N, CA, C and O atoms as a DFTB+ gen file, in Angstrom:
760 C
 N C O
     1  1      -4.624      71.496     -75.119
     2  2      -4.022      72.684     -74.311
     3  2      -2.752      72.423     -74.012
     4  3      -2.550      71.210     -73.957
     5  1      -1.328      73.420     -73.686
     6  2      -0.047      73.524     -74.065
     7  2       0.103      73.148     -72.446
     8  3      -0.471      73.114     -71.358
     9  1       1.408      72.882     -73.209
    10  2       1.563      72.497     -71.825
    11  2       1.925      73.372     -70.474
    12  3       2.264      72.916     -69.383
    13  1       1.768      74.695     -70.831
    14  2       2.085      75.762     -69.666
    15  2       0.963      75.813     -69.292
    16  3       0.902      75.628     -68.076
    17  1      -0.287      76.032     -69.906
    18  2      -1.770      75.713     -69.107
    19  2      -1.465      74.553     -68.606
    20  3      -1.598      74.414     -67.390
    21  1      -1.116      73.746     -69.192
    22  2      -2.045      72.067     -67.904
    23  2      -0.675      73.094     -66.724
    24  3      -0.889      73.642     -65.643
    25  1       0.065      73.040     -67.172
    26  2       1.451      73.617     -65.885
    27  2       0.160      74.820     -64.363
    28  3       0.129      74.731     -63.135
    29  1      -0.596      75.704     -65.291
    30  2      -1.302      75.995     -64.892
    31  2      -2.230      75.817     -64.440
    32  3      -2.413      76.343     -63.342
    33  1      -2.997      75.228     -64.862
    34  2      -4.265      74.087     -64.090
    35  2      -4.002      73.704     -63.166
    36  3      -4.426      74.431     -62.268
    37  1      -3.157      72.362     -62.609
    38  2      -2.528      72.146     -61.893
    39  2      -1.982      72.808     -60.258
    40  3      -1.917      72.609     -59.045
    41  1      -1.679      73.739     -61.405
    42  2      -0.637      75.367     -59.613
    43  2      -1.958      75.431     -59.347
    44  3      -2.217      74.735     -58.365
    45  1      -2.714      75.862     -59.711
    46  2      -4.210      76.218     -59.574
    47  2      -5.189      74.669     -58.592
    48  3      -5.701      74.707     -57.472
    49  1      -5.143      73.885     -59.252
    50  2      -5.944      73.182     -58.493
    51  2      -4.930      72.755     -56.667
    52  3      -5.541      72.995     -55.626
    53  1      -3.370      72.119     -56.586
    54  2      -2.116      72.478     -56.189
    55  2      -2.530      73.526     -55.142
    56  3      -2.822      73.290     -53.970
    57  1      -2.511      74.468     -55.624
    58  2      -3.183      75.901     -54.063
    59  2      -4.472      76.097     -53.556
    60  3      -4.607      76.915     -52.646
    61  1      -5.688      75.337     -54.094
    62  2      -6.802      75.263     -53.525
    63  2      -6.139      74.010     -51.670
    64  3      -6.821      74.178     -50.659
    65  1      -5.333      73.332     -51.613
    66  2      -5.474      72.711     -51.052
    67  2      -4.164      72.673     -49.976
    68  3      -2.982      72.876     -50.254
    69  1      -4.742      72.355     -48.692
    70  2      -3.641      71.809     -47.182
    71  2      -2.733      71.002     -48.070
    72  3      -2.921      70.247     -49.024
    73  1      -1.481      71.518     -47.288
    74  2       0.062      70.362     -47.780
    75  2       0.142      69.731     -46.967
    76  3       1.105      69.590     -46.214
    77  1      -1.161      69.065     -46.949
    78  2      -1.883      67.391     -45.951
    79  2      -1.853      66.352     -46.864
    80  3      -1.937      66.530     -48.079
    81  1      -1.736      65.259     -46.319
    82  2      -1.947      63.736     -46.961
    83  2      -3.560      63.742     -47.172
    84  3      -4.052      63.658     -48.297
    85  1      -4.138      63.822     -46.292
    86  2      -5.757      64.598     -46.323
    87  2      -5.938      64.752     -47.375
    88  3      -6.806      64.089     -47.943
    89  1      -5.020      65.893     -48.191
    90  2      -5.599      66.458     -49.662
    91  2      -5.749      65.395     -50.423
    92  3      -6.918      65.239     -50.776
    93  1      -4.834      64.421     -50.900
    94  2      -4.846      64.260     -52.063
    95  2      -6.058      63.327     -52.531
    96  3      -6.169      63.469     -53.749
    97  1      -6.913      62.521     -52.090
    98  2      -7.770      62.199     -52.632
    99  2      -8.811      63.456     -53.871
   100  3      -9.321      63.290     -54.979
   101  1      -8.720      64.578     -52.976
   102  2      -9.649      65.546     -53.543
   103  2      -8.779      65.776     -54.436
   104  3      -9.510      65.738     -55.425
   105  1      -7.828      65.973     -54.802
   106  2      -6.697      66.560     -55.440
   107  2      -6.897      65.738     -56.708
   108  3      -7.673      65.939     -57.643
   109  1      -6.292      65.073     -56.575
   110  2      -6.408      63.731     -57.186
   111  2      -7.732      63.366     -57.993
   112  3      -7.565      62.876     -59.110
   113  1      -8.693      63.507     -57.653
   114  2     -10.325      63.650     -58.187
   115  2     -10.250      65.313     -59.391
   116  3     -10.554      65.422     -60.579
   117  1      -9.782      66.229     -58.515
   118  2      -9.460      66.944     -59.513
   119  2      -9.041      67.257     -61.055
   120  3      -9.512      67.677     -62.111
   121  1      -7.861      66.779     -60.485
   122  2      -6.549      66.639     -61.460
   123  2      -7.613      65.601     -63.248
   124  3      -7.487      65.696     -64.469
   125  1      -8.517      64.768     -62.317
   126  2      -8.807      63.619     -62.902
   127  2     -10.026      63.987     -63.634
   128  3     -10.282      63.468     -64.721
   129  1     -10.919      65.010     -62.990
   130  2     -11.918      65.811     -63.812
   131  2     -11.437      66.890     -64.444
   132  3     -12.403      67.529     -64.860
   133  1     -10.433      67.410     -64.722
   134  2      -9.456      68.504     -65.817
   135  2      -9.241      67.769     -67.438
   136  3      -9.536      67.999     -68.611
   137  1      -8.273      66.392     -66.319
   138  2      -7.826      65.598     -67.401
   139  2      -8.265      63.940     -68.148
   140  3      -7.720      63.273     -69.027
   141  1      -9.643      63.696     -67.205
   142  2      -9.825      62.589     -67.349
   143  2      -8.886      61.675     -67.199
   144  3      -9.306      60.591     -67.604
   145  1      -7.923      61.625     -66.845
   146  2      -6.744      60.658     -66.103
   147  2      -6.024      61.855     -65.574
   148  3      -6.157      63.072     -65.705
   149  1      -5.020      60.874     -64.776
   150  2      -3.643      61.463     -63.896
   151  2      -2.621      61.332     -65.071
   152  3      -2.527      60.296     -65.729
   153  1      -1.985      62.265     -65.258
   154  2      -1.393      62.101     -65.861
   155  2       0.181      62.131     -65.170
   156  3       0.411      63.149     -64.516
   157  1       1.250      61.153     -65.245
   158  2       1.935      61.180     -64.819
   159  2       3.417      62.220     -63.778
   160  3       4.051      61.960     -62.755
   161  1       3.409      63.327     -64.693
   162  2       3.859      64.366     -64.646
   163  2       2.666      65.148     -63.530
   164  3       2.772      65.866     -62.535
   165  1       2.083      64.852     -63.926
   166  2       1.020      65.451     -62.122
   167  2       0.973      65.194     -60.815
   168  3       1.032      65.817     -59.755
   169  1       0.816      63.802     -61.291
   170  2       1.411      62.931     -59.899
   171  2       2.523      63.395     -59.357
   172  3       2.663      63.274     -58.140
   173  1       3.538      64.016     -60.142
   174  2       4.610      63.773     -59.092
   175  2       4.968      65.447     -58.484
   176  3       5.868      65.947     -57.810
   177  1       3.659      65.961     -59.178
   178  2       3.260      67.450     -58.569
   179  2       3.268      67.415     -57.272
   180  3       3.945      67.732     -56.294
   181  1       1.884      66.720     -57.715
   182  2       1.229      66.220     -56.167
   183  2       1.858      65.615     -54.951
   184  3       1.629      65.750     -53.749
   185  1       3.168      64.541     -55.986
   186  2       4.081      63.855     -54.593
   187  2       4.799      64.926     -53.774
   188  3       4.689      64.865     -52.549
   189  1       5.490      65.853     -54.301
   190  2       5.852      66.709     -54.335
   191  2       5.336      67.305     -53.468
   192  3       5.587      67.189     -52.269
   193  1       4.603      67.969     -53.936
   194  2       3.365      69.328     -52.715
   195  2       3.115      68.866     -51.590
   196  3       3.352      69.534     -50.584
   197  1       2.611      67.689     -51.530
   198  2       1.659      66.712     -50.425
   199  2       3.414      66.136     -49.742
   200  3       3.227      65.597     -48.651
   201  1       4.408      66.140     -49.994
   202  2       5.739      65.218     -49.225
   203  2       5.090      64.077     -48.829
   204  3       4.943      63.861     -47.626
   205  1       4.506      62.991     -50.005
   206  2       4.032      62.154     -49.960
   207  2       5.184      61.371     -50.679
   208  3       5.943      62.134     -51.276
   209  1       5.559      59.849     -50.789
   210  2       6.349      59.116     -51.604
   211  2       5.574      59.473     -52.632
   212  3       4.521      60.103     -52.539
   213  1       6.417      58.818     -54.276
   214  2       5.390      58.967     -55.356
   215  2       4.834      57.474     -55.819
   216  3       3.787      57.315     -56.447
   217  1       5.670      56.472     -55.422
   218  2       4.957      54.943     -55.151
   219  2       3.455      55.057     -54.622
   220  3       2.536      54.340     -55.018
   221  1       3.294      56.536     -53.222
   222  2       2.508      56.419     -52.556
   223  2       0.940      56.831     -53.450
   224  3      -0.193      56.351     -53.503
   225  1       1.492      57.711     -53.916
   226  2       0.308      58.735     -54.496
   227  2      -0.016      56.849     -56.015
   228  3      -1.097      56.315     -56.261
   229  1       1.185      56.519     -56.517
   230  2       0.330      55.821     -57.440
   231  2      -0.364      54.760     -56.127
   232  3      -1.439      54.432     -56.629
   233  1      -0.305      54.242     -55.067
   234  2      -0.757      53.270     -54.508
   235  2      -2.718      53.427     -54.416
   236  3      -3.655      52.684     -54.708
   237  1      -2.558      55.039     -53.756
   238  2      -4.437      55.796     -54.304
   239  2      -4.375      55.654     -55.374
   240  3      -5.520      55.445     -55.774
   241  1      -3.424      55.627     -56.474
   242  2      -4.141      56.099     -57.859
   243  2      -4.741      54.674     -58.361
   244  3      -5.939      54.523     -58.600
   245  1      -4.081      53.975     -58.449
   246  2      -4.350      52.429     -58.919
   247  2      -5.782      51.859     -57.502
   248  3      -6.943      51.560     -57.781
   249  1      -5.443      51.867     -56.727
   250  2      -6.256      51.143     -55.845
   251  2      -8.054      51.774     -55.836
   252  3      -8.865      51.070     -55.235
   253  1      -8.524      52.993     -56.469
   254  2      -9.642      53.545     -56.602
   255  2      -9.755      53.609     -58.231
   256  3      -9.057      54.104     -59.116
   257  1     -10.902      52.911     -58.195
   258  2     -11.294      52.767     -59.932
   259  2     -11.833      53.837     -60.140
   260  3     -11.578      54.192     -61.291
   261  1     -12.381      54.462     -59.678
   262  2     -12.751      56.321     -60.788
   263  2     -11.541      56.655     -61.200
   264  3     -11.459      57.323     -62.231
   265  1     -10.515      56.323     -60.592
   266  2      -8.990      57.413     -61.617
   267  2      -8.435      56.207     -62.576
   268  3      -8.905      55.069     -62.592
   269  1      -7.372      56.667     -63.353
   270  2      -7.313      56.253     -64.221
   271  2      -6.491      57.276     -64.587
   272  3      -6.649      58.485     -64.753
   273  1      -4.689      55.784     -64.759
   274  2      -3.628      56.292     -65.508
   275  2      -2.886      56.160     -66.952
   276  3      -1.726      56.261     -67.352
   277  1      -4.633      55.775     -67.737
   278  2      -4.508      55.438     -69.367
   279  2      -5.290      57.164     -69.718
   280  3      -6.195      57.558     -68.983
   281  1      -4.885      57.863     -70.669
   282  2      -6.010      58.831     -70.870
   283  2      -7.457      58.131     -71.747
   284  3      -7.562      57.352     -72.695
   285  1      -8.513      58.915     -70.813
   286  2      -9.601      58.196     -71.584
   287  2     -10.371      59.807     -71.964
   288  3      -9.884      60.931     -71.841
   289  1     -11.779      59.375     -72.476
   290  2     -12.676      59.968     -73.114
   291  2     -13.249      61.109     -71.970
   292  3     -13.041      61.227     -70.763
   293  1     -13.927      61.751     -72.770
   294  2     -14.457      62.878     -72.082
   295  2     -15.932      62.193     -70.910
   296  3     -16.375      62.561     -69.822
   297  1     -16.325      60.908     -72.008
   298  2     -17.253      60.227     -71.410
   299  2     -17.010      59.253     -71.767
   300  3     -16.833      58.732     -72.868
   301  1     -16.980      58.687     -69.850
   302  2     -17.595      57.464     -69.610
   303  2     -18.710      56.520     -70.026
   304  3     -19.760      56.621     -69.392
   305  1     -18.662      55.910     -70.680
   306  2     -20.070      54.420     -71.013
   307  2     -19.661      53.436     -70.690
   308  3     -18.710      52.942     -71.296
   309  1     -20.450      52.594     -69.243
   310  2     -20.071      51.497     -68.819
   311  2     -21.556      51.271     -69.061
   312  3     -22.550      51.964     -68.844
   313  1     -21.338      49.877     -69.667
   314  2     -22.432      49.008     -70.371
   315  2     -22.405      47.841     -69.393
   316  3     -21.429      47.159     -69.704
   317  1     -22.945      47.381     -68.501
   318  2     -23.297      46.409     -67.988
   319  2     -22.846      44.982     -68.829
   320  3     -22.979      44.878     -70.048
   321  1     -22.293      43.915     -67.960
   322  2     -22.594      42.578     -68.297
   323  2     -23.020      41.360     -67.164
   324  3     -22.480      40.254     -67.133
   325  1     -24.015      41.775     -66.324
   326  2     -23.940      41.135     -65.342
   327  2     -24.876      40.414     -66.202
   328  3     -24.941      40.704     -67.397
   329  1     -25.915      39.107     -65.476
   330  2     -26.200      38.302     -65.445
   331  2     -27.847      38.489     -66.355
   332  3     -28.384      37.989     -67.344
   333  1     -28.139      39.412     -65.418
   334  2     -29.149      39.775     -66.083
   335  2     -30.113      40.798     -67.199
   336  3     -31.282      40.987     -67.534
   337  1     -28.793      41.254     -67.472
   338  2     -28.617      42.443     -68.767
   339  2     -27.499      41.534     -69.759
   340  3     -27.205      42.197     -70.754
   341  1     -26.545      39.652     -69.706
   342  2     -26.073      38.961     -70.497
   343  2     -27.194      38.429     -71.186
   344  3     -27.241      38.454     -72.416
   345  1     -28.315      37.835     -70.321
   346  2     -29.001      37.427     -70.769
   347  2     -29.971      38.285     -71.724
   348  3     -30.281      37.776     -72.801
   349  1     -30.508      39.664     -71.365
   350  2     -30.518      40.497     -72.686
   351  2     -30.509      41.397     -73.243
   352  3     -31.090      42.482     -73.226
   353  1     -29.030      40.410     -74.364
   354  2     -28.341      41.194     -75.279
   355  2     -27.871      41.607     -74.345
   356  3     -28.798      41.954     -73.614
   357  1     -26.473      41.894     -73.654
   358  2     -25.872      43.116     -73.230
   359  2     -24.977      42.846     -74.239
   360  3     -24.310      43.858     -74.025
   361  1     -24.304      42.233     -75.322
   362  2     -22.520      41.772     -75.078
   363  2     -23.702      42.874     -76.509
   364  3     -24.035      43.967     -76.051
   365  1     -24.231      42.594     -78.003
   366  2     -24.802      43.192     -78.375
   367  2     -24.727      45.070     -78.310
   368  3     -24.240      46.004     -78.947
   369  1     -25.588      44.807     -77.054
   370  2     -25.170      46.466     -76.410
   371  2     -23.502      47.016     -76.819
   372  3     -22.911      47.432     -77.816
   373  1     -23.345      46.863     -76.064
   374  2     -21.766      46.674     -76.004
   375  2     -20.890      47.154     -77.284
   376  3     -20.321      48.215     -77.539
   377  1     -21.038      45.757     -78.078
   378  2     -20.575      45.933     -79.347
   379  2     -21.311      47.524     -80.161
   380  3     -20.659      48.479     -80.583
   381  1     -22.733      47.365     -80.173
   382  2     -22.567      48.692     -80.762
   383  2     -22.247      50.594     -80.343
   384  3     -22.023      51.654     -80.927
   385  1     -22.462      49.924     -78.638
   386  2     -21.877      51.584     -78.508
   387  2     -20.670      51.479     -79.057
   388  3     -20.586      52.447     -79.812
   389  1     -19.450      50.712     -79.126
   390  2     -18.262      50.391     -79.568
   391  2     -18.419      51.079     -81.076
   392  3     -17.517      51.853     -81.399
   393  1     -19.395      50.873     -81.928
   394  2     -19.146      50.600     -83.070
   395  2     -20.020      53.033     -82.735
   396  3     -19.669      54.206     -82.863
   397  1     -20.534      52.652     -82.545
   398  2     -21.272      54.201     -82.117
   399  2     -20.698      54.857     -82.103
   400  3     -20.623      55.651     -83.041
   401  1     -19.800      54.945     -80.836
   402  2     -18.516      55.412     -80.409
   403  2     -17.353      56.220     -80.939
   404  3     -16.987      57.388     -80.808
   405  1     -16.817      54.938     -81.719
   406  2     -15.777      54.601     -82.118
   407  2     -14.562      54.142     -81.619
   408  3     -13.402      54.118     -82.028
   409  1     -15.289      53.705     -80.393
   410  2     -14.334      53.356     -79.321
   411  2     -13.734      51.916     -79.950
   412  3     -12.596      52.290     -80.235
   413  1     -13.779      50.896     -80.232
   414  2     -13.839      49.547     -80.973
   415  2     -12.785      48.883     -79.801
   416  3     -12.703      49.552     -78.771
   417  1     -12.369      48.244     -79.831
   418  2     -11.355      47.366     -78.811
   419  2     -10.890      47.897     -77.717
   420  3     -11.108      47.619     -76.538
   421  1      -9.821      49.174     -78.513
   422  2      -9.354      49.848     -77.359
   423  2      -9.666      50.232     -76.220
   424  3      -8.987      49.989     -75.222
   425  1     -11.401      51.286     -76.221
   426  2     -12.513      51.234     -75.720
   427  2     -12.349      53.031     -75.278
   428  3     -12.978      53.639     -74.412
   429  1     -11.571      53.412     -75.961
   430  2     -11.744      54.620     -76.387
   431  2     -11.507      55.410     -78.268
   432  3     -10.648      55.230     -79.131
   433  1     -12.896      56.375     -78.194
   434  2     -12.822      56.708     -79.128
   435  2     -11.336      57.952     -79.479
   436  3     -10.622      58.443     -78.605
   437  1     -11.238      58.164     -80.784
   438  2      -9.943      58.507     -81.315
   439  2      -9.953      59.827     -80.960
   440  3      -9.028      60.502     -80.509
   441  1     -11.372      60.214     -81.266
   442  2     -11.093      62.564     -81.192
   443  2     -12.280      62.002     -79.405
   444  3     -13.449      62.255     -79.114
   445  1     -11.519      61.454     -78.895
   446  2     -11.796      61.314     -77.084
   447  2     -12.212      61.605     -76.157
   448  3     -11.686      61.840     -75.069
   449  1     -13.941      61.636     -76.730
   450  2     -14.575      62.279     -76.652
   451  2     -15.559      60.618     -75.718
   452  3     -16.138      60.609     -74.632
   453  1     -15.452      59.998     -76.262
   454  2     -16.019      58.707     -75.178
   455  2     -14.313      57.457     -74.765
   456  3     -13.238      57.075     -75.230
   457  1     -14.997      57.375     -73.888
   458  2     -13.823      55.472     -73.442
   459  2     -15.061      54.423     -73.190
   460  3     -16.068      55.119     -73.318
   461  1     -15.304      53.607     -73.010
   462  2     -16.570      52.196     -72.730
   463  2     -16.238      51.775     -72.301
   464  3     -15.099      51.527     -72.698
   465  1     -16.564      51.205     -71.185
   466  2     -16.082      50.238     -70.545
   467  2     -17.116      49.392     -70.381
   468  3     -18.266      49.823     -70.296
   469  1     -16.596      47.070     -70.267
   470  2     -17.851      46.810     -69.593
   471  2     -17.326      46.293     -68.406
   472  3     -16.226      46.013     -67.931
   473  1     -19.015      46.256     -67.967
   474  2     -18.601      46.572     -66.226
   475  2     -19.293      45.180     -65.850
   476  3     -20.126      44.601     -66.548
   477  1     -18.736      44.702     -64.477
   478  2     -19.696      43.485     -64.248
   479  2     -21.165      43.666     -63.839
   480  3     -22.198      43.083     -64.166
   481  1     -20.923      44.560     -63.106
   482  2     -23.145      45.010     -62.433
   483  2     -22.811      46.343     -62.040
   484  3     -21.877      46.805     -61.384
   485  1     -23.918      46.905     -62.666
   486  2     -24.203      48.060     -62.437
   487  2     -25.139      48.481     -60.961
   488  3     -24.751      49.310     -60.138
   489  1     -26.162      47.867     -60.885
   490  2     -26.456      47.431     -59.891
   491  2     -28.016      48.167     -59.711
   492  3     -28.488      48.871     -58.819
   493  1     -28.770      47.454     -61.480
   494  2     -30.021      48.112     -61.971
   495  2     -30.507      46.884     -62.697
   496  3     -30.972      47.094     -63.817
   497  1     -30.476      45.219     -62.118
   498  2     -31.175      43.936     -62.492
   499  2     -31.955      44.421     -63.112
   500  3     -31.592      44.508     -64.285
   501  1     -33.580      45.085     -62.791
   502  2     -34.778      45.225     -63.195
   503  2     -35.132      45.717     -63.976
   504  3     -36.261      45.531     -64.430
   505  1     -33.998      46.822     -64.590
   506  2     -33.958      47.230     -65.194
   507  2     -33.190      47.504     -67.010
   508  3     -32.924      48.408     -67.802
   509  1     -33.120      45.880     -66.847
   510  2     -31.490      45.170     -67.985
   511  2     -32.328      45.585     -69.557
   512  3     -33.495      45.677     -69.937
   513  1     -31.423      45.700     -69.951
   514  2     -29.570      45.810     -69.961
   515  2     -30.014      47.397     -70.043
   516  3     -30.906      48.087     -70.535
   517  1     -28.484      47.573     -69.021
   518  2     -28.648      48.811     -68.438
   519  2     -26.591      49.529     -69.226
   520  3     -25.509      48.976     -69.425
   521  1     -26.973      50.520     -69.340
   522  2     -25.505      51.042     -69.189
   523  2     -25.946      52.593     -68.354
   524  3     -26.938      53.135     -67.866
   525  1     -24.459      52.854     -68.580
   526  2     -24.071      54.649     -67.777
   527  2     -23.809      55.223     -68.901
   528  3     -23.599      54.811     -70.041
   529  1     -23.851      56.176     -68.438
   530  2     -23.098      57.635     -69.386
   531  2     -22.892      58.576     -68.255
   532  3     -23.879      59.047     -67.691
   533  1     -21.782      58.864     -67.905
   534  2     -20.926      59.543     -67.020
   535  2     -21.738      58.860     -65.652
   536  3     -21.369      57.907     -64.965
   537  1     -23.209      59.861     -65.495
   538  2     -24.181      59.792     -64.043
   539  2     -25.408      59.471     -64.610
   540  3     -26.344      59.304     -63.827
   541  1     -25.694      59.296     -66.323
   542  2     -26.759      59.092     -66.227
   543  2     -26.788      58.078     -66.389
   544  3     -25.744      57.831     -66.992
   545  1     -27.650      56.662     -66.176
   546  2     -28.168      55.375     -66.547
   547  2     -29.490      55.254     -67.383
   548  3     -30.572      55.758     -67.084
   549  1     -29.167      54.395     -68.626
   550  2     -30.343      54.372     -69.115
   551  2     -30.470      52.783     -69.171
   552  3     -29.522      51.999     -69.209
   553  1     -31.949      52.431     -69.169
   554  2     -32.256      50.951     -68.843
   555  2     -33.515      50.871     -70.139
   556  3     -34.042      51.472     -71.075
   557  1     -33.493      49.998     -69.577
   558  2     -34.065      48.685     -71.311
   559  2     -33.933      48.975     -72.399
   560  3     -34.800      49.449     -73.132
   561  1     -32.239      48.604     -72.805
   562  2     -32.325      49.233     -73.706
   563  2     -32.207      47.767     -75.006
   564  3     -32.132      46.538     -74.997
   565  1     -32.259      49.034     -76.111
   566  2     -32.455      48.348     -77.286
   567  2     -31.118      49.135     -78.062
   568  3     -30.522      50.148     -77.697
   569  1     -30.844      48.105     -79.499
   570  2     -29.251      48.643     -80.010
   571  2     -30.023      49.711     -81.408
   572  3     -29.193      50.308     -82.095
   573  1     -31.526      49.916     -81.780
   574  2     -31.938      50.606     -81.935
   575  2     -31.670      52.212     -81.115
   576  3     -31.318      53.241     -81.691
   577  1     -31.951      52.058     -79.645
   578  2     -31.689      53.830     -79.083
   579  2     -30.462      54.074     -78.852
   580  3     -30.151      55.025     -78.135
   581  1     -29.685      53.390     -79.327
   582  2     -27.654      53.113     -79.048
   583  2     -27.410      54.690     -79.762
   584  3     -26.928      55.552     -79.026
   585  1     -27.698      54.999     -80.988
   586  2     -27.466      55.649     -81.378
   587  2     -27.575      57.317     -81.381
   588  3     -26.823      58.253     -81.656
   589  1     -28.999      57.137     -80.900
   590  2     -29.809      58.766     -79.785
   591  2     -29.288      59.306     -78.574
   592  3     -29.206      60.472     -78.186
   593  1     -28.857      57.916     -77.906
   594  2     -28.010      58.080     -76.525
   595  2     -26.573      58.769     -76.788
   596  3     -26.233      59.868     -76.351
   597  1     -25.809      57.917     -77.576
   598  2     -24.528      58.274     -77.621
   599  2     -24.504      59.716     -78.399
   600  3     -23.552      60.444     -78.120
   601  1     -25.502      60.215     -79.386
   602  2     -25.989      61.448     -80.177
   603  2     -25.415      62.548     -78.654
   604  3     -24.557      63.430     -78.599
   605  1     -26.349      61.975     -77.585
   606  2     -26.777      62.740     -77.077
   607  2     -25.120      63.513     -76.156
   608  3     -24.913      64.676     -75.809
   609  1     -24.406      62.516     -76.049
   610  2     -23.411      62.950     -75.573
   611  2     -21.839      63.643     -76.567
   612  3     -20.629      63.607     -76.343
   613  1     -22.648      64.189     -77.626
   614  2     -21.097      64.229     -78.431
   615  2     -21.633      65.823     -79.018
   616  3     -22.764      66.214     -79.307
   617  1     -20.229      66.563     -79.051
   618  2     -20.001      68.567     -79.251
   619  2     -21.339      68.197     -80.351
   620  3     -21.856      67.402     -81.135
   621  1     -21.388      69.725     -79.542
   622  2     -23.050      69.853     -80.241
   623  2     -22.468      70.246     -82.162
   624  3     -23.490      69.943     -82.779
   625  1     -22.064      70.429     -82.573
   626  2     -21.331      70.640     -83.890
   627  2     -21.452      69.409     -84.530
   628  3     -21.563      69.464     -85.755
   629  1     -21.461      67.818     -83.767
   630  2     -21.202      66.550     -84.232
   631  2     -22.337      65.999     -83.955
   632  3     -22.485      64.942     -84.569
   633  1     -23.526      66.387     -83.030
   634  2     -24.706      65.962     -83.199
   635  2     -25.937      66.083     -84.215
   636  3     -26.931      66.761     -83.958
   637  1     -25.772      65.382     -85.348
   638  2     -27.118      66.011     -85.821
   639  2     -28.487      66.403     -85.827
   640  3     -29.109      66.974     -86.723
   641  1     -28.923      65.971     -84.563
   642  2     -29.630      66.052     -84.074
   643  2     -30.414      66.707     -82.697
   644  3     -29.928      66.467     -81.592
   645  1     -31.827      67.666     -82.833
   646  2     -31.653      67.705     -80.826
   647  2     -32.192      66.417     -80.136
   648  3     -32.632      65.357     -80.582
   649  1     -31.996      66.897     -78.901
   650  2     -32.432      65.415     -78.457
   651  2     -34.456      65.991     -77.985
   652  3     -34.781      67.055     -77.458
   653  1     -35.599      64.599     -78.516
   654  2     -36.216      65.061     -78.429
   655  2     -36.892      64.657     -77.204
   656  3     -36.731      63.566     -76.657
   657  1     -38.160      66.205     -76.536
   658  2     -38.475      65.506     -75.292
   659  2     -39.494      65.246     -74.906
   660  3     -39.856      65.310     -73.731
   661  1     -40.328      64.802     -76.131
   662  2     -41.435      64.044     -75.824
   663  2     -41.120      62.573     -75.795
   664  3     -42.068      61.805     -75.638
   665  1     -39.590      61.959     -75.961
   666  2     -39.073      61.154     -75.232
   667  2     -38.871      60.707     -73.710
   668  3     -38.452      59.597     -73.383
   669  1     -39.169      61.561     -72.970
   670  2     -38.980      61.242     -71.662
   671  2     -39.326      60.081     -71.089
   672  3     -39.918      59.522     -72.012
   673  1     -39.345      59.380     -70.215
   674  2     -39.158      58.005     -69.842
   675  2     -39.392      56.850     -70.658
   676  3     -40.060      56.019     -70.043
   677  1     -38.934      56.319     -72.401
   678  2     -39.126      55.414     -72.962
   679  2     -37.759      54.871     -72.915
   680  3     -36.878      55.638     -72.528
   681  1     -37.438      53.649     -73.253
   682  2     -36.626      52.988     -73.331
   683  2     -35.732      53.800     -73.972
   684  3     -35.829      54.257     -75.111
   685  1     -34.810      53.961     -73.132
   686  2     -32.535      54.786     -73.442
   687  2     -32.889      55.919     -73.489
   688  3     -32.377      56.595     -74.381
   689  1     -33.898      56.591     -72.563
   690  2     -33.920      57.324     -71.827
   691  2     -33.276      57.964     -70.774
   692  3     -34.323      57.890     -70.130
   693  1     -32.279      58.704     -69.756
   694  2     -31.855      58.395     -68.411
   695  2     -33.403      58.375     -67.393
   696  3     -34.542      58.839     -67.350
   697  1     -32.350      57.379     -66.597
   698  2     -33.455      57.187     -65.652
   699  2     -33.387      57.486     -64.382
   700  3     -34.392      57.515     -63.671
   701  1     -31.874      57.810     -63.837
   702  2     -32.234      58.871     -63.049
   703  2     -32.878      59.223     -61.681
   704  3     -32.848      58.773     -60.535
   705  1     -33.505      60.289     -62.380
   706  2     -34.824      61.112     -61.793
   707  2     -36.117      60.224     -61.994
   708  3     -37.044      60.353     -61.194
   709  1     -36.198      59.395     -62.961
   710  2     -37.037      58.672     -62.412
   711  2     -37.498      57.099     -61.646
   712  3     -38.513      56.687     -61.085
   713  1     -36.024      56.469     -62.007
   714  2     -35.876      55.256     -61.041
   715  2     -35.336      55.474     -59.546
   716  3     -34.186      55.081     -59.744
   717  1     -35.348      55.651     -58.862
   718  2     -34.087      55.981     -57.520
   719  2     -33.096      54.762     -56.815
   720  3     -32.312      54.795     -55.867
   721  1     -33.493      53.755     -57.683
   722  2     -32.838      52.438     -58.117
   723  2     -31.550      52.372     -58.177
   724  3     -30.600      51.935     -57.528
   725  1     -31.948      53.335     -59.838
   726  2     -30.625      53.841     -60.490
   727  2     -29.624      54.912     -60.323
   728  3     -28.623      55.223     -60.969
   729  1     -30.143      55.345     -59.357
   730  2     -29.408      56.060     -59.506
   731  2     -28.558      56.055     -58.089
   732  3     -27.560      56.755     -57.922
   733  1     -29.055      55.239     -57.180
   734  2     -28.170      54.639     -56.025
   735  2     -26.859      53.784     -56.363
   736  3     -25.810      53.559     -55.761
   737  1     -27.540      53.310     -57.929
   738  2     -26.873      51.633     -58.032
   739  2     -25.472      53.072     -58.276
   740  3     -24.650      53.217     -57.372
   741  1     -25.422      53.752     -59.223
   742  2     -24.803      54.338     -60.135
   743  2     -23.789      55.194     -58.592
   744  3     -22.564      55.078     -58.621
   745  1     -24.416      55.938     -57.453
   746  2     -23.910      56.195     -56.878
   747  2     -23.305      55.033     -55.880
   748  3     -22.515      55.584     -55.113
   749  1     -23.390      53.685     -55.630
   750  2     -22.404      52.967     -54.777
   751  2     -20.981      52.139     -55.357
   752  3     -20.050      51.581     -54.777
   753  1     -21.411      52.424     -57.173
   754  2     -19.735      51.869     -57.970
   755  2     -19.328      52.487     -58.261
   756  3     -18.523      52.066     -59.091
   757  1     -19.239      54.308     -58.065
   758  2     -18.545      55.135     -58.997
   759  2     -17.232      54.834     -58.091
   760  3     -16.145      55.324     -58.397
């Protein structure tokens, strides 16, 4: 997007909210949803609109883990490194995810499609090893399943094969619908 288009998007977001301090978090959420991070210039605009000092805006933006001040990929991949996942090979899962997404040690892929993070616990210990992509939780992961999971989140032109509907419920498929504890864990740690 061009700078002018970015300005229009932020003006539209800011126009949806009253000039009240209580609007800060929803505005930041909308900006994060659009840009996948909180650009400094946008935070300055929020500060001016809400008449809140820029350091106060930064305090909120850095307090909540859901916000990022660094550019992130379109899809956030979180690989659990908790004890249950660790003993079931989550370090190798993390390495494979970094390789398949091209995120490498930097954490974000050059095409800005993926940001990969190691997290302490996703709260799905009985389903270990586990990873979450956006709001989908994948349980009982195996190294051989990672490529297909990542493929589901690539732009359609990049995905080599369509999803196989017969694999529903197999290891490496989303568990949000079948395992309530996985969906609850995602909500508790977002």
